[in-house]
N, C-alpha and C positions, 0 to 999 in steps of 0.2 A: 289676269290683266297686268298684275304687277309683273311677272316674268317677262310678257311681251314689252312692257316699258322698258325694263331694263335692257333686254337684248336690243331694243331699238336705240337706246340712248349709246350703248356701245358702239353701235354699229356706226352711227352720226359722229360719235367722238373720233372715230378712228380712220374718218375719211380724210383722204389727201387734200391740202387747200392748194390752190394755184400758186400763191405766192405769200410765204411765211415771213419774209423778210424783205425789205426793199431797199435797193440801191441803185438810183438813176444814174444814166450814163449822158452826160451833156450832149445836146444836139449841136446840129451845125450853128456857127454865129452867123450865117448867112441866110436872112429869112425865106428867100425863094427855094434854096437848097433844103432848109428844115422842113417846108411843107411838102416838098416833093418825095422827101425821105419818109416822112411820116404816112403818107398816102402808100407808097410802094413797099413799107414794112407791115402794115396793118392787112388782116384778112378780112375784115369789114370796116365800113366807115360810113355812118348814117346819123340824120338828124332826127332826133326823138325825144318823146315826152315821158317824163316818169310817172306811171300809174300808181304804183305802190312800192314801200321799202318796208320790208319787215322780216322776223325769222322764217326761215327755210322750213322747219318743223314748228308749227306754232303748238303743238301739244307738249313737245320737249321744254319750250320757251315758258308755257304756263307752267310747268311742273318746276321751274327753276334751274333746269338744265342748260349750262351754255351751248347755243347752236349757231351755225353760221347764218348770216343775213343775206338777203337777195334782193334786187331791184328788178321791177317789172315795168319794161318799157314798151311804148307804143311807136313804132317804127313811122315816121313822117316822110322821110325822104331818104333814098339809099345812093351812094356814092360809089361804092364797092362792096362786093360779095352779095350773100344771099341771107340777110337776117330775117326775113319773112315780114309778117304783119306785127309782130310782137317778139321781144327777146328777154330773157331772163339773165342777168349778170350778177356774180357776187357782189357784196357791198355791205353798208351798213356799220355799226359801232364795232363789231368784231373783226372787221377787214384791218390788216397792217399794209396793204399794198394796193388793194384793189379800190378802184374809185368811190368816192363817198357820194352817191346820188342822192338828191332830195325830192321828195315826192311833190308832183305838181308842177316842177319846173323843165324846161326845155334844154337839151343838152347837144353838144356837137360830139359824136361816139366814136372813138377808135378802138376797134376790138382785134385782139389776137388770140389764136388757139392754143390752150395749154393742155396738153394731155386730153384732146377731146372736147374740153370746156370753154366756151367763150369769155374771155375776161378783158375788162378794160382796167389798166392801172393808173395809178397816180404819177407814174413815168410817161404815159402818154400824153396826146395833144388833147384828150377828152376835156371839155370845159363847158360852162354854160354858154348857150348860145343866145345872141341878141338881135334885135330887130334890124339894124344895119350891122351886119355882120361880112366884114371883108373876108373872111376865110370861107364863110359859106359862099358867098358871091363867087369866089374862086372854084370852089367844087362844082357849082351849078354851071358857070360859063367857061371855065378854063382859062380866065383871064387873072394872072396873079396880081396880088395887091402892090401898091406903091410901096417903095422903099424910101427911108429918110436919106436925105443927100448932105444934112448937115445936122450938127447937134448944138445944143446951148445948155450948159450945166449952171445949177444954181450952187452959190456958195452960201453955206450956213454956220455962223459962229456962235459960240455961248459959253458961259461958265458952266463946266462939267458938273452934271448931279447924278450920283448913282448911288445905290444902296450899299454897295461893299466899301465905297470909301468913308461913307458916313459912319458906317459900323465898325470900321477899322479905328477911326479916331475915339470912338465911344468906348468899345469893348475889347480893343486889342487883338486877341486872337480868335481865328475861326475854328469852330469845331464842327464835326458832323454829326447828324441828327442821333446815331447810336452812343455818342460819348457826351451828349448834352446834360443828361441827368448828373452823370458824375463832374461834369465841368462845374455845375451848380452848387454842389457840396461842398467843393473847394473854397468858394466865395472870391476866387480870383476873377478879373474880367475876362470877359469871352462874349461869342456871339455866335448865334446857330442861323443860318437861312433856310426858307422853305425851297421847295423845288419848283420848277416852272409848271403851272396847272394849265392843261388844255382845256378845260372847262371854263376856268376864269382867267384868261391869258393878260387880263388888263392889272394885275397887281402882283407883286412880290412882297412877303413878309420876313421880318428877321426879328429875334429877340436876343437879349443878352443882359449882362451885367456890365455897367460902366466902370470906369478906373476908380470912380469914388464910391464903387458898391451899390449902385442904384438900378434896378430892374428897368428896362426899356423895351418897346416895341417901335420898330420902325416899317414903313410902308412905301413901297415905290409903285407910282401910277404915271403913265397908264401901261408901263412895263412892255409886254410883248402885243398890248392893244393897237400899238401904232409902229410901223416902220420907219417913221420921220425922224430926222435927226433934231436933237436939240428940243424934245418934248416932254423931259422926265421931270418929275416931282418927288421929292422925298418928305414924308412928314414923321414926327416922333411923338410918341405918348411916354411918359413914365407911369410905371405899374406897381401896385402895392406888393406883389411878389410875382414870381413865375412858379408854375406848377406843371407836372407832366401832362403832355396834351392827349386827349382819349386817343386810344390805338385806331380807332374808327376814321379818324380824320387824316385824310390823304394830302399830299403836296403841300403840307404846311410845316413849321419847325416843330421838333419833338416837345417843346415847352411851351406853354400859353401864358398870356400876360392876364393877371386878376386884377380887377378894378382899375383900369387904365385911366388916366387924367386926359384932359382934353388934347387934342391933336395940335402940335405946335410945327410949322413950316420949317424945315431944315434948309432946303434949298428947291430952287425952281428954275430949270432952263429956260422956259418961257420969258423969264423977267429980263434975261440979257440976250434974247435971241436976235441976230442981225441975218437979214437975207440980202443977197445981191445976186443978179443974173450976169455972168460973164459973157464976154462976146462970143458969137458963134464960131464954131471950129469944126475941123474936118471930122468926118465919121471915123477915119482911122485910130482915133483915140479911143473908140468903143469897141469892146467884147461884149456881144448881148446873147441871151439865151432866150430866144423867140417862142416862148409857149404861146404867145397870143400875137397876131399881127400889128396890133395897134397899142398893146402895153408889154413892156418887157423889163427883165433885170441885167442891168449893165455892169461891168467894170470898166472904169474911166482910167485913161494913163494919167500919172500923177500930175504931169505938166501938160497944159492945154496944146493943143496942135493947132494952129492958126490956119483959117481957111483962106484959100488962095483968092486972090482979088477978081471978083466979077464972077466967082462961083455961085451956083444956085443955092439957095436956102431953104426952099420948100420942095417937099414935106420936110418938117424939122424934128428932131428927136429932142424932146426937153426933158431934162434930168433932174431929179431930186435927189439929195444924198439921204440914204438911210441911216440907221444906228451903225456903230463902228462894225466892220472896217471901213475906214473913212472913203475908199475908193469904190463902194459898192453905191449903185444907184438905182431907183426906181424911175422907169422913164415912159414917157408917151409920144406917140407920133401925132404930130399936128400939121394940119396944112394951113399955109398962110405964113406970114412973114413975123409974127409976133409969138411971145410966151404969155401965159397966163398970169 
């Protein structure tokens, strides 16, 4: 039995995966062209419900052997190809490029064949399906969704607040995790930051020694928990001392704060946040990536481009700035004359 398990594990661990790394090519900035290209370039397109997500071989997973995961989907509507009544696709926490399906939810799925295996990737138009879904309506009827004819951008200003700036003022020089312990022994001011944590994107932590020799901990929130501009806050806690962090802890500084004092606010962008909606302008100012017909990420021209007198303004693309770079915006298509 042990020999069988060993041979089975070796066989699975050497299986090729459809996508070991992911590099997505930006699609057409024209919504209608992006939709047509996605349908034309896909081998199968369907609307489905995820019945289960789990290890491909449960026995190996139970034994602690890392194995690929897969999602089993019930096919509800077919728009291209022959997926049958159900389809199994690579997915789950071990996926690097395959789409991370969630059990019980419905999805609009675009699939391609890789070496004889059907795969849906994060670079495709695969996404959750909604009740009022204009992309599904297009696939059902052939009627393309409306495109915005004008845009309106939001201007947001605030006093910047970020962990790096605060840490540099306190601890002078940044060091990497591998040099943190040696930097601590010197007694000179320094700081070391944690890495972005995909499991908890709402905070970033840094620790260090201040210029007057006091150990400190800084926390920035909500960090990657929001993409909106001017929402960041940094707090500071003074520590009794810094000690090496347990090696099992991931995505945190190599040093940890012992017996921290109360959290003190250093800065908060919300307190100085000012929002203004600028006049409507021409869509020529926007370059967008239409992963969804109703919500998109756009880069806007630095200078607004005025709308011609008497030009239509609905549907309207309303755009809010995201975190830097300053010309990146999260945009929504809205019917009617106003913005929220």
